[in-house]
N, C-alpha and C positions, 0 to 999 in steps of 0.2 A: 810337630809340636803344637799343642793347642794354645791359642793366643788368649790374652786377657783384655780387660778394658784398657789397660795401660800399654799393651804391646800390639794391639790391632792397628792396622794401617788404613782404616776407612778415612776417606777424604770428606771433610765437612762441606756441606753445600745446602743452601736454602733455595727452595722452589717457590714460585709465585702461586701458592695454594693456600686457601683459607678453608678450614673444615668447620662447618656449622652443624651443631648438634641440636636437633629439635626435640626437646623434652627427653633427652637421655639422662636418667636420674639414678641409675644403679652405680653406687660408689666404686666397686671394683671395675666396672666398665669405664667409668670416667678416668680412673687411674691408668688403666690400660690404654685408653685413647691418648693420654699424655705421652706414654712410652712410644706408641706407634707414631705419633706426630713428631716426636723428637727423632726417632729412627729414620723417618723419611724426609726430614728437613723441611717441614711445612712452615709457612710464614706465620700463620696465626690459627688459633683454635678458639672458637666461640661457642659457649654453652648458652642455649636459649631455653627459658622456662622458669618456673618457680621451684624453689627448694632444691637447688643443685648442691649435692653434698660434696664439699671440698675438704672434709675433715680427715680424721685418722684412718678410717677405712679406705679412703681414696689414696692417701699418701702411702699406705702399706703396699698398694699395687703399683703406684706410679714410680717408686724407687727414685724419688727426688727430681724427676723430670719436669714436674710442675714449676720448678725453680728456673728452668732454662727455656721452656716453651712459652712463647708470647700468647697469652690467653686473656679472655674477658668473659663476663657473664652479662647477658642481655635478657630483658623480659620477653620480647617478641621475636620469634624466628621469622615471621612473615615480614615484619618491618626491617629486620637485619638483611634478609635476602633482597628485599625491594631496594634498599639503599645500595647494596653491592651491585645489583643489576644496573642501577643508574650510574654507578661509577665505572661501568664497562667490563665487569667480570663476566666470564662465561659461567652460567649457572648450571651445574650438573647435580642431579639427584641420584642417589644410589637406592634404587627401589625396583621391584618387579611390577611392571605394568603391561597392559596389552600392547603397547608400542615401545617398550624399553629395548635397548640394544645391548648385546653383550659388551662388556668393557673392552675386550680385545678388538672389537670392530671400530671403536672410536679413535679418532686421531686428536692428539693434544699437542699444543705448541706453547712456547714460553712468551709468545707475542701478546697474549691476552691472559691476565690473571684468572685463576680458576677458583670458584667457590663450590666445594663439594658438600652437598647437604646429606646428612644422615639422619635417620628418624628414630623415634621412640622405639624402645626394645620390643614392645608388643604390637604397636599399630603402624610403625613405619613413618614415612614422610607424608604429611597431610596433603589433602587434595588442593588446598589453597596454594601451597608452595609448589606442588607439581605443576600448577598452571603457569608459574613464573619461570620454569626451567627452559634452558636451551636444549638440554639433552637429559634423558633418563637412562641410566645404565644399570645392568644387573650382571651377576656372575653366573656363568653356566654351572649348573650342578647336575650330577649324574646319579645321585642316590634317590631314596624315597622322599626325603625331606625337601621342602621347597624354600627353606630359609636357613640362615646361619646366624650366629651371634654377631651383634652390630660391630664389635671390635674386630673380629676375624674378617668380616666383609669389608670393613673400612681399610684394614691393612692390605688385603688383596687388591683393592681398588687403588690405594695409594702406591702400591708397588708398580702396577701397570702404568699409572700416570707418570710417576717419577722416572720409570725406565724409559718411557718415550721422551720426556723432557731432557733427560741426561744425554740422549743420543743425538740431540739437535744442537 
């Protein structure tokens, strides 16, 4: 029998993960990020940049998860990441670089809170933020394309991180 929102038996859990969105400005992507962050029990979602659309187009996709996910909007991603680094967060960027590691090769633990940085839909994570990271991760891909939608990539990354944290 197929289960519904009311009959599923998922156990709620919150993980010490903050997702930082550097200039993610597409309203449907923002709505989908709320849904993914709710699904994976992240602690906080931070949108950084100007003109973050939190209106009707976003809520159509978010399906009211913006009401339950702890979020904020900040002007500067660089300042936000710098502050979290000073607070002891492990800074992880989701980006393809010459020295990035596949997400499955990285080990995560709940002893240190994690800040997962995702980048602009077109340009990715900025060089300035990449310089602040402890780790840069990517998702192995096997087709012709070298990238995927920011929400899909974030969901895959959050799945791997939370899977590891839940096992410890």
